[in-house]
C-alpha positions, 0 to 999 in steps of 0.5 A: 063629604065631596059632592060628585062633579058632572064630568060627562054629558048625556051624549057622551054617555049614550054614545059610549053604551050604544057604541059598545052594544053596536060592536057586539051586534056587529060581531054577532051578525057578522059571525052568523051571516045576518048581513041585513042586520049587520048593515043596519047596525053598521049604519047606526054605528056610522051615524054615532061615530060621525056625530061623536067626531063632531062632538069632539070639536064642539062638545063638552070640554071632557069630550073634545079631542084636545082634552085627550092629547097629552105629552108622551112624558105625561103618559109614561108618568101616569102609567108608572103611577099605576104600579104603586100597590093599593094606591089609587090612580091620579085623578083627572077631569075626564080621561086620564093621559093613557085613557085619552089615547085609548079613546083616540085609537078606538075612533081610528079603528072604528073609522077604518072598520066602517069605511072599509065596510062601505066598500066590502063584499062577502063574495055572495050577495051582500056588498057595501053601498060604495062597492059598486064604485070601485073595482072588484080587487079594491073591494076584496082588499077592503074586505080583507082590511075589514076583517083584519081591523076587526081583530085589532078592534077586539084586541083593543076592547080586551085592553080596555076591559083589562084596564077597567078591571085594574082600576076596580082593583085600584078602588076606582070605578070607571063604569059608574061615572059613565052611567051617572055622568058624575064623579067625586074628584079632588079638583075644584075645577068643574069642566064646561059641559054642553047640553047633550041634546045638541049632540043627539040633534046632530046624530038625528040629522046625520042618521036621517041622511044615512037612512034616506040614502043607504039604510031605508030599504034594509030597515023597511025589510027588517021591519 
């Protein structure tokens, strides 16, 4: 019986679930007009994303950006392999060729969402911490992009959830490894993992800076 292989470090797993929870929180607070909570969650997401981008350079092998990049032919070959009935997808250490690009797309969409949010305003009382440094037209344009991009983000989430369901039908559970960090694979190579605590230290430093300069007043108000 094959022994599960460690493929995801603790920071990647924690980031994944905190990202999911943060997006839900941002959607709810934005929809309900709870802007203080919206900004607080956005600052958390910003610290998480910046830490994850750094981790994509110095982190575990399966977390690094170079691990996500595959040739177009490799992606097409992998997608074709999914058409086989009752055939489990080909196994990969970490993300498969299509999944790697999906992760990169999430990073781009989240980067756009958070960046535009820093300059956005609601035309009433709330505005991002950098909105004062740009013209009202620029802030309004950033607000427009902020709204449109979130719809794109929701569409990407829908594709992601559909893919998870497809893999479950194909007898491969993508959720369990992101909880345990381990997966039974046929390959004998074990990816090099970096202690996830390093990632959380990076997150703490970045989060501390964001808290001091932008989030301190909001957090104090909410508490």
